[in-house]
C-alpha positions in Angstrom: 0.0 0.0 0.0 1.4 3.4 -0.9 2.1 6.1 1.6 -0.4 8.3 -0.2 -3.2 5.8 0.2 -2.3 5.1 3.8 -2.5 8.8 4.5 -5.8 9.2 2.7 -7.3 6.3 4.7 -6.1 7.9 7.9 -7.7 11.2 7.0 -10.9 9.4 6.2 -10.9 8.1 9.7 -10.1 11.5 11.2 -6.5 10.7 12.0 -3.5 12.9 11.3 -0.5 11.6 9.5 1.6 11.9 12.7 -0.9 9.6 14.4 -0.1 6.7 12.0 3.6 7.1 11.5 6.7 5.7 13.3 6.3 2.9 15.7 2.6 3.5 16.5 3.4 4.7 19.9 0.2 6.7 20.2 -2.0 3.6 19.5 0.0 1.4 21.9 -0.1 4.0 24.6 -3.8 4.2 24.3 -4.1 0.4 24.4 -1.9 0.1 27.5 -3.7 2.9 29.2 -7.1 1.2 28.4 -5.9 -2.0 30.0 -4.1 -0.6 33.0 -7.0 -0.9 35.4 -8.5 -4.1 34.1 -9.5 -6.7 36.7 -12.7 -8.2 35.3 -15.6 -7.6 33.0 -16.7 -4.5 34.7 -13.4 -2.6 34.3 -13.6 0.8 32.7 -11.9 1.6 29.5 -11.6 4.9 27.6 -13.8 3.6 24.7 -16.8 3.9 27.1 -18.2 6.5 29.4 -19.5 5.7 32.8 -23.1 6.7 32.2 -24.0 6.7 28.6 -22.1 9.8 27.7 -23.4 10.0 24.2 -27.0 10.2 25.5 -26.4 12.3 28.6 -29.4 14.4 28.2 -31.9 11.6 27.6 -34.0 11.3 30.7 -35.8 8.2 29.5 -32.6 6.3 28.9 -31.3 7.5 32.3 -34.3 5.9 33.9 -34.0 2.7 31.9 -30.4 2.4 33.0 -31.1 3.1 36.6 -34.2 0.9 37.3 -34.2 -2.8 38.0 -37.6 -3.2 36.4 -38.1 -2.2 32.8 -41.4 -2.5 30.9 -41.2 -2.8 27.1 -44.8 -1.8 26.3 -47.1 -2.1 23.3 -44.9 -3.8 20.7 -45.5 -6.6 18.2 -44.0 -9.4 20.2 -42.5 -12.5 18.6 -41.4 -14.5 21.6 -40.4 -17.5 19.4 -41.5 -19.7 22.4 -44.5 -21.7 21.3 -45.6 -22.0 24.9 -45.5 -18.2 25.4 -46.9 -17.4 22.0 -46.7 -14.3 19.8 -48.7 -11.1 20.1 -49.9 -8.4 17.8 -49.6 -6.1 20.9 -48.0 -7.1 24.2 -45.6 -6.1 26.9 -42.3 -7.6 28.1 -41.3 -7.0 31.7 -37.6 -7.2 32.6 -36.6 -7.6 36.2 -33.0 -7.7 37.4 -31.8 -8.5 33.9 -34.2 -11.3 33.3 -37.6 -11.6 31.5 -40.4 -11.7 34.1 -43.6 -11.6 32.0 -44.6 -11.6 28.4 -48.2 -10.9 27.7 -50.7 -8.0 27.0 -51.5 -5.6 29.8 -48.6 -6.2 32.2 -49.0 -3.8 35.2 -45.7 -2.5 36.6 -46.1 1.0 37.9 -42.7 1.2 39.3 -40.9 0.1 36.1 -39.1 2.3 33.6 -41.4 2.2 30.5 -40.0 1.8 27.0 -42.6 2.7 24.4 -42.5 -0.1 21.8 -45.3 1.2 19.5 -44.5 0.4 15.9 -41.7 -1.8 17.0 -41.2 -5.6 16.5 -39.8 -7.1 19.7 -37.8 -10.2 19.3 -35.0 -12.2 21.0 -31.5 -11.0 20.1 -29.9 -12.5 17.0 -27.2 -15.2 17.6 -24.2 -15.5 15.2 -22.6 -18.8 15.8 -19.3 -18.3 13.9 -17.3 -15.1 13.3 -13.6 -14.2 13.3 -13.8 -11.2 15.5 -10.2 -10.1 15.4 -10.5 -9.4 11.6 -12.8 -6.3 12.3 -9.9 -4.0 11.4 -9.7 -5.7 8.0 -13.3 -5.3 6.9 -13.8 -5.8 3.2 -10.1 -5.8 2.5 -10.6 -9.0 0.5 -13.7 -7.9 -1.3 -13.5 -10.3 -4.2 -11.4 -13.1 -2.7 -11.8 -16.8 -2.5 -11.1 -19.1 0.4 -8.2 -20.7 -1.6 -5.8 -19.2 -2.3 -6.7 -15.6 -1.4 -8.1 -15.9 2.2 -5.6 -18.6 3.3 -2.6 -16.7 1.9 -3.6 -13.0 2.6 -5.8 -13.1 5.7 -4.9 -16.3 7.6 -1.3 -16.0 6.6 0.2 -12.6 5.8 -2.0 -10.2 7.7 -2.8 -12.3 10.7 0.9 -13.0 11.4 1.5 -9.2 11.7 -1.1 -8.7 14.6 0.1 -7.3 17.9 -2.1 -7.6 21.0 -3.3 -4.0 20.5 -4.5 -4.9 17.0 -6.4 -7.9 18.4 -8.1 -5.6 21.0 -9.1 -3.2 18.3 -10.5 -5.8 15.9 -12.4 -7.6 18.6 -13.9 -4.4 20.0 -15.1 -3.0 16.7 -16.6 -6.3 15.7 -18.5 -6.8 19.0 -19.8 -3.2 18.9 -20.8 -3.7 15.3 -22.7 -6.8 16.2 -24.7 -5.0 18.9 -25.4 -2.2 16.5 -26.9 -4.8 14.1 -29.1 -6.5 16.7 -26.8 -9.4 17.5 -26.7 -10.1 21.2 -24.7 -13.4 21.3 -21.9 -14.7 19.0 -19.2 -17.3 18.8 -15.8 -15.9 18.3 -13.4 -18.1 16.4 -10.5 -15.8 16.5 -7.5 -17.8 15.3 -5.0 -15.1 16.4 -3.6 -16.6 19.6 0.1 -15.9 18.8 0.8 -15.3 22.5 -1.2 -15.3 25.8 -1.1 -11.5 25.5 -2.9 -11.6 22.2 -5.5 -13.9 23.8 -6.0 -11.7 26.8 -6.3 -8.5 24.7 -9.1 -10.0 22.7 -11.0 -11.2 25.7 -10.7 -7.8 27.4 -12.3 -6.1 24.3 -15.2 -8.6 24.4 -15.7 -8.0 28.2 -15.8 -4.2 27.6 -18.2 -4.4 24.7 -21.1 -5.9 26.6 -21.8 -8.6 24.0 -22.6 -12.1 25.0 -19.9 -14.3 23.5 -18.7 -17.9 23.4 -15.0 -17.5 23.1 -13.7 -20.4 21.0 -10.0 -20.2 21.9 -8.2 -21.0 18.7 -4.8 -21.5 17.1 -2.1 -18.9 16.6 1.4 -18.8 15.0 4.9 -18.3 16.2 7.1 -19.7 18.9 5.1 -18.2 21.8 1.8 -19.7 20.8 0.4 -22.0 23.5 -2.6 -23.5 21.7 -4.3 -25.7 22.8 -2.9 -26.0 26.3 -3.6 -22.4 27.3 -7.3 -23.2 27.3 -6.7 -24.7 30.7 -5.5 -21.4 32.1 -8.5 -19.6 30.7 -10.9 -22.2 32.2 -9.3 -21.7 35.6 -9.2 -17.9 35.5 -11.3 -15.7 33.2 -13.9 -18.3 32.5 -14.2 -19.9 36.0 -17.6 -18.3 36.6 -20.7 -19.5 34.7 -22.5 -16.3 35.7 -21.1 -13.9 33.1 -21.6 -12.9 29.5 -18.5 -14.8 28.3 -18.2 -18.6 28.1 -15.4 -20.8 26.8 -15.0 -23.3 24.0 -12.1 -24.7 22.1 -11.6 -23.9 18.4 -10.8 -27.3 17.0 -9.4 -28.8 13.9 -10.5 -32.4 13.4 -7.5 -33.7 15.4 -7.7 -36.3 18.2 -5.3 -34.3 20.4 -7.3 -31.1 20.1 -10.6 -32.9 20.9 -9.0 -34.6 23.9 -7.9 -31.1 25.1 -11.5 -29.9 24.8 -12.7 -32.9 26.8 -10.1 -32.4 29.5 -11.0 -28.7 29.8 -14.7 -29.6 30.0 -15.6 -27.2 27.1 -17.3 -27.8 23.7 -15.2 -28.1 20.6 -16.0 -25.7 17.8 -14.8 -27.4 14.5 -14.1 -25.1 11.6 -14.1 -26.2 8.0 -15.9 -29.5 8.3 -16.6 -30.8 4.8 -16.4 -33.9 2.5 -12.5 -33.7 2.6 -12.2 -33.8 6.4 -15.2 -36.0 7.2 -13.1 -39.3 7.3 -11.3 -37.8 10.4 -14.6 -36.8 11.8 -15.8 -40.4 11.6 -12.6 -41.6 13.3 -13.2 -39.1 16.1 -16.7 -40.5 16.4 -15.5 -44.1 16.7 -13.1 -42.9 19.4 -15.9 -41.5 21.5 -14.5 -37.9 21.3 -17.6 -36.2 19.9 -19.9 -34.9 22.6 -23.2 -33.2 22.9 -22.9 -29.4 22.4 -19.9 -29.6 19.9 -20.3 -27.3 16.9 -19.5 -28.0 13.3 -19.0 -25.2 10.8 -19.8 -25.2 7.1 -20.4 -29.0 6.6 -20.4 -28.8 2.8 -20.9 -31.9 0.7 -20.8 -34.4 3.5 -22.0 -37.9 3.4 -25.1 -39.4 5.1 -22.8 -41.1 7.6 -21.2 -37.8 8.7 -24.6 -36.1 9.1 -25.9 -39.1 11.1 -22.9 -39.0 13.3 -23.4 -35.2 14.1 -27.0 -35.8 14.8 -26.5 -38.9 17.0 -23.7 -37.3 19.1 -25.8 -34.2 19.9 -23.7 -31.9 17.7 -24.9 -28.6 16.2 -24.3 -27.0 12.8 -23.4 -23.4 11.8 -23.9 -22.3 8.2 -22.4 -19.1 6.9 -24.5 -19.1 3.7 -23.4 -15.9 2.0 -19.7 -16.6 2.6 -19.9 -20.2 1.6 -21.4 -19.2 -1.7 -19.1 -16.2 -2.4 -15.8 -17.6 -1.3 -15.9 -21.1 -2.7 -16.6 -23.3 0.3 -19.3 -25.2 -1.6 -23.0 -25.3 -1.8 -24.4 -24.3 1.7 -26.0 -27.6 3.0 -29.2 -26.1 4.3 -31.3 -28.9 2.8 -28.8 -31.6 3.8 -29.1 -30.5 7.4 -32.8 -30.4 7.4 -33.1 -33.8 5.6 -31.0 -35.3 8.5 -33.1 -33.7 11.2 -30.6 -30.9 12.1 -31.9 -27.4 12.4 -28.9 -25.3 11.5 -27.8 -22.0 13.1 -26.6 -19.1 11.1 -23.3 -17.3 11.0 -21.5 -14.5 9.2 -17.9 -15.9 9.2 -15.6 -13.2 7.9 -16.3 -9.5 7.2 -13.0 -9.2 5.3 -15.4 -10.1 2.4 -19.0 -9.7 3.4 -21.3 -8.0 5.9 -21.7 -9.4 9.4 -25.3 -8.3 9.7 -27.9 -11.0 10.5 -30.4 -9.7 7.9 -28.1 -10.5 5.0 -27.4 -14.0 6.4 -31.1 -14.8 7.0 -32.2 -13.7 3.5 -29.4 -15.7 1.9 -30.6 -18.8 3.7 -34.2 -18.2 2.9 -33.7 -17.6 -0.8 -31.2 -20.4 -1.3 -33.2 -23.2 0.2 -36.3 -22.1 -1.6 -34.4 -21.9 -4.9 -33.2 -25.5 -4.5 -36.6 -26.9 -3.8 -38.3 -24.9 -6.5 -35.7 -25.9 -9.1 -36.4 -29.6 -8.2 -40.1 -28.9 -8.7 -39.5 -27.3 -12.1 -37.5 -30.4 -13.1 -40.5 -32.6 -12.2 -39.2 -33.8 -8.8 -41.6 -35.6 -6.4 -41.9 -35.7 -2.6 -40.2 -32.4 -2.3 -39.1 -30.9 1.1 -41.1 -28.1 2.5 -40.2 -24.5 1.6 -38.6 -22.6 4.5 -40.8 -19.9 5.9 -39.6 -16.6 7.3 -40.4 -17.8 10.8 -38.2 -20.9 10.2 -35.3 -18.7 9.2 -35.8 -16.3 12.1 -35.7 -19.4 14.4 -32.4 -20.4 12.8 -31.0 -17.0 13.8 -32.2 -17.2 17.4 -33.5 -20.5 18.7 -31.1 -22.7 16.8 -28.3 -20.3 17.6 -29.0 -20.6 21.3 -28.9 -24.4 21.1 -25.6 -24.3 19.2 -23.9 -22.0 21.7 -25.2 -24.2 24.7 -27.1 -21.1 26.0 -30.7 -22.3 25.3 -31.5 -22.0 29.0 -30.5 -18.3 28.9 -31.3 -16.9 25.5 -32.9 -17.5 22.1 -36.6 -16.9 23.0 -38.5 -14.4 25.0 -39.3 -16.8 27.8 -39.9 -15.8 31.5 -36.9 -16.7 33.5 -34.4 -16.3 30.6 -31.9 -13.4 30.4 -33.3 -10.3 28.8 -31.5 -10.3 25.5 -34.1 -8.4 23.5 -34.1 -6.3 20.2 -36.6 -3.7 19.2 -36.9 -3.3 15.4 -38.4 -0.2 13.8 -41.4 -1.1 11.7 -42.5 2.5 10.9 -39.8 3.0 8.4 -40.2 3.6 4.7 -38.5 0.3 3.9 -41.0 -1.7 6.0 -44.3 0.2 6.5 -47.1 -0.8 6.4 -46.5 -3.8 8.6 -48.5 -6.8 7.2 -46.4 -9.8 8.4 -44.0 -9.5 11.3 -41.6 -12.4 10.6 -41.6 -11.6 6.9 -40.7 -8.0 7.7 -37.8 -9.0 9.8 -36.3 -11.6 7.5 -37.2 -10.2 4.0 -37.5 -6.4 4.4 -35.3 -5.1 7.2 -31.7 -4.2 7.5 -29.5 -3.0 10.3 -31.0 0.6 10.1 -34.2 -0.9 11.5 -32.4 -1.9 14.8 -33.8 0.6 17.3 -32.9 -0.7 20.8 -30.9 -3.6 22.1 -30.9 -5.1 25.6 -28.3 -7.7 26.7 -29.0 -9.3 30.1 -31.5 -6.5 30.7 -29.0 -3.7 30.1 -29.6 -1.2 27.3 -26.6 -1.5 24.9 -28.2 0.4 22.0 -30.9 3.0 22.5 -33.1 4.7 19.9 -30.6 4.0 17.1 -27.3 4.7 19.0 -24.9 2.6 21.0 -25.0 3.4 24.7 -21.9 5.0 26.3 -19.6 4.3 23.4 -17.1 7.0 22.3 -17.5 6.0 18.6 -14.9 8.5 17.2 -12.3 7.1 19.6 -13.1 3.5 18.6 -12.8 4.5 14.9 -9.5 6.1 15.5 -8.1 3.1 17.3 -9.3 0.7 14.7 -7.8 2.8 11.8 -4.5 2.9 13.6 -4.5 -0.9 14.1 -5.4 -1.5 10.5 -2.6 0.8 9.3 0.0 -1.0 11.5 -1.0 -4.5 10.4 -1.0 -3.6 6.7 2.3 -1.8 7.0 4.1 -4.5 9.0 2.8 -7.3 6.7 3.6 -5.6 3.5 0.1 -6.3 2.2 -0.9 -4.0 -0.7 -4.4 -2.6 0.0 -6.5 -1.4 -3.0 -9.0 1.2 -1.8 -10.5 1.8 -5.2 -10.2 -1.6 -7.0 
């Protein structure tokens, strides 16, 4: 990348040339200062204000942040819990971070009231596979394929140049972007564990973001990498409590030693790149008894009936990144294969080095691809065809199935009394949606991230009336641009802004 392009990108992010030159001392100083007081998930960092600084004059938000009981009133409620039901107009009562009631006419005079008129109220979206650290590299591989482009440029050249501060910046901007898009839970398959310091920097960013994350501790490169054994340290320390937003898994290749490490640590294995080429090893692991309920299998393209049967029988879950699988050459997304074998897939966005991380893009891709496959079979005279997916089916993939895949079904995925209050309010009175005639259809087939109005995670407002709560966005943008510039410069990668 030329010096002129580097300077132009820095100006676009509001950074002076002096900020991005030399040994990046400004960025590293900011990073170290941000981490100086970190003890746990509640530690303050300069990316965030103590009391929703960006909305300091909003009395309604101040009350929502200050009350233990919050009443979301008068919205179209899609609980996605068939026992609770859905409502054309109903209320959701939050108490101490959990859902207390879901029904019309909830009385709670002492609660902070959130007016949900013309809003669709749903459980937060769940993204079951994303490489968070790559947030500083968004769309840098706009036209790339998995092989050779991604493996060479992203997994190889650029990832090797990451320092802990770059991991922090990438993880932070990805997590905040997910909240902004209505995602409240995600699986982070980072694959940048070059040192324990890289690992800890990424975890700190996730803690500060407020997103609910399954951290799939994954591989790194270089002599200081401690994968997979460092998962034991994490299990004893950062992840020793189950009562927090972050939980632990082990990012796993289909390798017996890695799966044994996951079993020893007592965490699920998150297996990336499962396909017809790797399934013989999967079958070997199955015969060895190393596949356990709760393990996650990503992509699963072109697999045999035996492999699908093994995943189903061992209590495994599947994550499909439909847009990326189509665009980058993984193979035909196996939505119908999963359904034919009794597996309800979850959905994921994978890498935003190429494509958007927003759940609406992912849902629409799944909806249209499955229906195309069935309708083409019908056009060719096929018989006994599978059912066409409905918008509700796909919305459940993005919530209910995601909760099962992450092992968090008891906490999230539906608006069920007793579960954590991970709730999203979507604006239906916008020109891209109004008039509202079918709520699941509006969410899946009409909406985009601009419709995300308000986001609660564990009952805390993380986005409010269209803006993230308490986030110093210009400072985050500056930190991210500095990290991007440093990684690109150290790696020697040539970035093409206009190509």
